[in-house]
C-alpha positions in Angstrom: 142.1 125.3 44.4 139.5 128.0 45.4 138.6 128.8 49.0 135.1 127.4 48.4 136.6 124.1 47.2 138.9 124.0 50.2 135.9 124.5 52.5 134.0 121.8 50.7 136.9 119.4 51.2 137.1 120.2 54.9 133.4 119.6 55.3 133.6 116.3 53.4 136.4 115.2 55.5 134.6 116.1 58.7 131.5 114.2 57.6 133.5 111.2 56.7 135.2 111.0 60.1 132.3 111.9 62.4 129.2 110.3 60.8 128.3 106.7 61.4 125.2 105.0 59.9 124.3 101.8 61.8 121.4 99.5 62.0 120.1 97.4 64.9 118.5 94.0 64.7 117.2 91.5 67.3 114.7 88.8 67.9 111.5 89.2 69.9 112.3 90.0 73.6 116.1 90.2 73.0 115.9 93.7 74.4 116.5 95.7 71.2 114.1 98.5 72.2 115.7 98.7 75.7 119.2 98.9 74.2 118.2 101.7 71.8 116.5 103.5 74.7 119.5 103.0 77.0 121.9 104.3 74.3 119.8 107.4 73.7 119.2 108.0 77.4 122.8 107.5 78.7 124.3 109.5 75.9 121.9 112.3 76.8 120.2 112.3 73.5 116.7 112.2 74.8 114.7 115.4 75.1 113.4 116.3 78.6 109.7 116.1 77.6 110.3 112.6 76.0 111.9 111.4 79.2 109.1 112.8 81.4 106.5 111.1 79.2 108.4 107.8 79.6 108.6 108.2 83.4 104.9 109.0 83.6 104.0 106.0 81.5 106.3 103.7 83.6 104.7 104.9 86.8 101.2 104.1 85.5 102.5 100.6 84.9 103.7 100.3 88.4 107.4 100.5 87.6 109.6 102.5 89.8 112.3 103.2 87.2 111.6 104.5 83.7 111.1 101.8 81.1 113.6 103.0 78.4 112.0 100.6 75.9 109.1 103.0 75.8 111.3 105.5 73.9 110.8 103.2 70.8 107.2 102.1 71.7 105.7 103.9 68.8 106.9 101.3 66.3 105.4 98.5 68.4 102.1 100.3 68.6 102.1 100.5 64.9 102.5 96.8 64.7 99.6 96.2 67.1 97.4 98.4 64.9 98.3 96.6 61.7 99.9 99.6 60.1 102.6 99.0 57.5 105.9 98.5 59.3 108.8 100.7 58.3 112.3 101.4 59.5 112.5 104.0 62.2 115.5 106.3 61.8 116.9 108.1 64.9 119.5 110.8 65.0 121.8 111.5 67.9 125.3 112.7 68.5 128.2 112.7 71.0 131.2 115.0 71.1 133.1 112.4 69.1 130.7 111.4 66.3 127.3 111.9 64.8 125.0 108.9 64.3 122.1 107.8 62.1 120.5 104.8 63.7 118.2 102.6 61.6 116.0 100.7 64.1 114.9 97.7 62.0 112.2 95.2 62.9 113.6 91.8 63.7 110.8 89.4 62.8 111.2 87.1 59.8 108.1 88.7 58.1 109.9 92.0 58.2 113.1 90.9 56.5 112.5 93.4 53.7 112.5 96.2 56.3 115.9 95.0 57.7 117.2 95.0 54.2 116.1 98.6 53.8 117.7 99.8 57.0 121.0 97.9 56.6 121.5 98.7 52.9 123.3 102.0 53.8 124.7 101.0 57.1 128.4 101.0 58.0 127.7 98.8 61.0 125.0 96.4 62.3 124.3 95.7 65.9 122.9 92.2 66.3 121.3 91.4 69.7 121.3 88.0 71.3 119.6 87.0 74.6 122.4 85.4 76.7 119.9 82.8 78.0 119.1 81.6 74.5 122.3 82.0 72.6 122.6 81.9 68.8 119.2 81.0 67.3 117.8 80.9 63.8 116.8 84.6 63.9 120.4 85.5 64.9 121.8 83.5 61.9 119.2 85.2 59.7 120.3 88.7 60.8 124.0 87.8 60.2 123.1 86.5 56.8 121.3 89.7 55.8 124.3 91.8 57.1 126.7 89.7 55.0 124.5 89.8 52.0 124.3 93.6 52.1 128.1 93.9 52.6 127.9 95.6 56.0 131.6 96.0 56.9 131.2 95.9 60.7 129.0 93.8 62.9 128.6 94.1 66.6 127.3 91.1 68.5 125.6 92.5 71.6 125.1 89.6 74.0 122.3 91.1 76.1 120.7 90.2 79.5 124.0 89.1 81.0 122.5 90.0 84.4 120.1 87.1 84.0 123.0 84.6 83.6 125.0 86.0 86.6 127.4 87.8 84.3 129.1 84.5 83.5 132.1 84.9 81.2 131.7 81.3 79.9 128.2 82.0 78.6 129.4 85.1 76.7 132.5 83.3 75.3 130.4 80.4 74.0 127.9 82.6 72.2 130.6 84.9 70.8 132.6 81.9 69.4 129.5 80.4 67.8 128.4 83.7 66.2 131.9 84.7 65.0 132.4 81.3 63.3 129.1 81.5 61.5 129.4 85.2 60.4 133.0 84.7 59.3 131.9 81.9 57.0 129.4 84.3 55.4 132.2 86.7 54.7 131.5 89.4 57.4 134.9 91.1 57.6 134.8 92.4 61.2 132.9 91.1 64.2 133.0 92.6 67.7 131.3 90.8 70.6 130.3 92.9 73.6 128.5 91.5 76.8 125.8 93.9 78.0 122.8 94.4 80.1 120.6 97.0 78.4 118.2 97.1 81.3 120.9 97.8 83.9 123.2 99.8 81.6 126.2 97.4 81.7 128.7 98.1 78.9 126.2 100.1 76.9 127.5 103.6 77.5 129.4 103.1 80.8 131.7 100.1 81.6 130.3 97.4 83.7 131.4 96.9 87.3 129.9 93.4 87.1 132.1 92.0 84.3 135.7 92.8 85.3 136.7 89.9 83.1 135.8 91.9 80.0 138.4 94.5 78.8 136.9 95.6 75.5 134.9 98.7 74.6 131.3 99.6 75.6 128.8 99.7 72.8 129.0 103.5 72.5 132.7 103.6 72.7 132.9 101.1 69.8 130.4 103.1 67.8 132.5 106.3 68.4 135.8 104.7 67.4 135.1 102.1 64.8 136.9 103.1 61.6 134.5 104.1 58.8 136.3 103.8 55.4 135.7 106.6 53.0 138.7 106.2 50.7 137.6 108.5 47.9 140.5 107.8 45.7 140.4 104.0 45.4 136.7 103.9 44.4 135.5 103.5 40.8 134.6 107.0 39.8 131.0 107.3 38.7 128.7 110.2 38.0 125.0 109.4 37.1 123.7 112.3 35.1 120.7 113.8 36.7 120.1 116.9 34.7 121.6 118.7 31.6 122.1 122.4 32.3 121.8 124.7 29.3 120.9 128.3 30.4 121.4 129.7 26.8 121.5 133.2 28.2 123.5 136.2 26.8 126.1 135.6 29.5 126.3 131.9 29.0 125.3 131.2 25.3 127.2 127.9 24.9 127.2 126.6 28.5 126.4 122.8 28.6 126.9 121.1 31.9 126.0 117.7 33.2 124.8 117.8 36.8 124.5 115.0 39.4 125.8 113.7 42.6 129.1 111.8 42.3 128.2 108.2 43.3 131.8 107.1 43.9 135.4 108.1 43.4 137.0 111.3 42.2 136.9 113.4 39.0 139.6 115.8 37.9 139.8 118.5 35.2 141.7 117.1 32.2 140.7 113.5 32.8 139.5 111.4 29.9 136.0 110.2 30.5 133.5 107.8 28.8 129.8 108.3 28.7 127.8 105.1 29.1 125.9 103.3 27.6 126.8 105.1 24.3 130.6 104.7 24.8 131.4 108.2 23.5 134.5 109.7 25.0 135.7 113.2 25.9 137.7 115.1 28.5 136.6 116.9 31.6 137.0 120.6 30.7 135.7 122.0 33.9 134.0 121.2 37.2 131.5 123.5 38.9 130.9 123.1 42.6 128.8 125.4 44.8 128.8 128.1 42.1 132.6 128.1 41.6 135.1 126.2 39.4 137.3 123.6 41.0 139.9 121.2 39.7 138.8 118.1 41.6 135.6 116.8 43.1 134.6 113.5 44.9 131.7 111.6 46.3 129.2 112.6 47.6 129.5 116.1 46.2 126.9 117.3 43.8 128.7 118.9 40.8 128.3 119.9 37.2 130.8 118.5 34.8 131.8 120.4 31.6 133.2 118.3 28.8 135.5 119.3 26.0 133.3 117.8 23.3 129.7 118.5 22.5 128.2 115.0 22.6 124.7 113.7 23.2 124.3 113.1 26.9 121.0 113.0 28.8 119.5 112.0 32.2 120.4 108.4 33.1 123.7 108.3 31.3 126.8 107.5 33.4 130.1 109.4 33.2 133.1 107.3 34.2 136.9 107.5 33.7 137.9 106.1 30.3 140.4 103.7 31.9 137.9 102.4 34.5 134.6 101.9 32.7 132.3 99.1 33.7 131.0 96.7 31.1 127.5 97.4 29.8 125.0 94.6 29.3 121.3 93.9 28.8 121.6 90.7 30.9 121.8 91.2 34.6 122.1 88.5 37.2 121.6 89.6 40.8 120.4 88.8 44.3 117.1 90.5 45.1 115.0 91.0 48.2 111.3 91.0 47.3 109.6 93.8 49.1 106.1 93.9 47.6 103.0 92.0 48.6 102.4 90.7 45.1 104.8 88.0 43.9 107.6 88.4 41.4 107.3 85.8 38.7 109.2 84.5 35.7 108.3 86.4 32.5 107.0 89.4 34.4 107.4 92.8 32.8 109.1 95.3 35.1 110.9 98.6 35.1 114.5 98.6 36.4 115.8 101.7 38.0 119.6 102.0 38.3 120.9 105.3 39.7 119.1 108.0 37.5 118.3 105.6 34.7 115.0 103.6 34.3 114.5 101.0 31.6 112.0 98.3 30.7 113.0 94.8 31.6 111.7 91.2 31.8 112.4 88.7 34.6 113.8 85.9 32.5 114.6 83.4 35.3 114.5 82.9 39.0 117.2 80.3 39.5 116.9 80.0 43.3 115.4 81.2 46.5 117.6 81.6 49.6 116.6 80.1 52.9 118.2 82.4 55.5 117.7 79.9 58.3 120.4 77.5 57.0 121.5 79.3 53.8 120.2 76.5 51.6 119.1 77.2 48.0 115.6 76.3 46.9 116.1 75.7 43.1 113.7 77.1 40.5 111.0 78.5 42.9 109.1 80.1 40.0 108.3 83.2 42.0 109.4 85.3 44.9 107.0 86.5 47.5 107.2 89.3 50.2 110.5 89.0 52.2 112.0 86.3 50.0 115.6 86.7 48.9 116.6 85.0 45.7 118.6 85.0 42.5 117.1 86.5 39.4 118.1 86.9 35.8 116.8 90.0 34.1 117.0 91.2 30.5 116.7 95.0 29.9 115.5 96.9 26.9 118.7 99.0 26.9 122.2 98.3 28.0 123.1 99.2 31.6 126.5 99.8 33.3 126.3 98.1 36.6 129.2 97.5 39.0 129.2 94.5 41.2 127.5 95.3 44.5 130.6 93.9 46.3 132.6 96.8 44.6 130.0 99.6 45.0 126.8 99.5 47.0 125.6 102.6 45.2 126.2 101.7 41.5 125.8 98.0 42.1 122.2 98.2 43.4 118.9 98.7 41.6 115.2 98.5 42.0 112.6 96.5 40.2 109.3 98.5 39.8 105.8 97.6 38.7 105.2 99.6 35.5 101.5 99.6 36.1 101.5 101.6 39.4 105.1 102.4 40.2 105.2 100.0 43.2 108.7 98.9 44.2 108.8 95.2 43.8 112.4 94.2 44.7 115.7 95.7 45.7 118.6 94.2 43.8 122.3 93.7 44.3 124.2 92.9 41.1 126.8 90.2 40.9 127.4 87.2 43.2 125.9 86.9 46.7 127.8 85.3 49.5 126.1 81.9 48.7 126.6 79.8 45.6 123.6 79.3 43.3 122.7 76.9 40.6 122.3 78.4 37.1 119.4 76.9 35.3 118.4 77.0 31.7 117.0 80.3 30.5 113.3 80.8 30.2 112.0 81.8 26.8 109.9 85.0 26.7 106.4 84.5 25.4 105.1 88.0 25.9 106.7 89.9 23.1 109.2 91.7 25.3 112.2 90.1 23.5 115.1 92.5 24.0 
């Protein structure tokens, strides 16, 4: 293997072990902004001018100590002005790990924004007010985390200072939440008692809760294992661009460029191109301008094949022994993110990796009620923030993995063909909840694929 490839491998390994993407969620007044502010402040991730601005604003309000919630006050100001709410991403680092924090709104009307922030998260922090315990919004956040297959969930029981740091209060809340989240299929739940306002168990261990022997929030974030097993994944390369320089130096060069979505590719490996089903062998792999024998996610590479076959943007290159099934009929769970409703019979575009095809919404079998996980059968439409099951028929076959197997190649977008607006974010395959399959709806608009 070349020196460049070895360096790339080292960088990939460093990124896998030191980068954690996590999302925060919490109900109104649970102290989410204070927790984020405390985490940034106590980990020394706040710039001096930002801290001075917070201190000055706090003094104007008559507060002696800086209100760390003001570090995230910009998002709340946007809400007050009626500006469209979006996920706020924050970046910080400690000597042990780098972090990308998705600060998601917790209100039910912003469910679509929590879905956006948690869709790429390795961990979700769900805040609970110790005085209120597990409420509907808490269950809703747990359900969204389970639906998006977030592998690690932290239950941060906040405001322990307001319940006299009682161990029994924490234990009761932790038991209720753990039982509920486990039923949804959340694989790992860690409960931590904290006071974001006072700083207890956020970055530094609390002297007020000697009965708690677990990690602080930051310690858990720094040490939680993030699985990036590149060899066990289904190898997938969505073709983004076909490279044909046709220069005197490279008259016959034909490479298929893209970012490896999952798994590993090796020179000499038999591969299949989907949806056509044509087969070939990997003749070469170009990475960072040099040839290598092996490449893996998330590297951007160019594959060279032994055979000159018809491949274009949107095709999917996979190992011949591990090819997903192709189909024009897709059943999935979607979160509707647009203001206009999604209706049965609606014409849409479906974007999966680098491929975009025409499609029709054939059926909406159910809408999920996150409060109690009940299914509302045959709702007829989905409106903003709704999560429901849909059946879609596409104009061309697509190769989708189950979202449970691959969050990258098991997800897709439904797009309005008129103006390019994103309508819904989809997750192929089964959700955590059962659903009732209803009779298919006949298409009456001429889009009969």
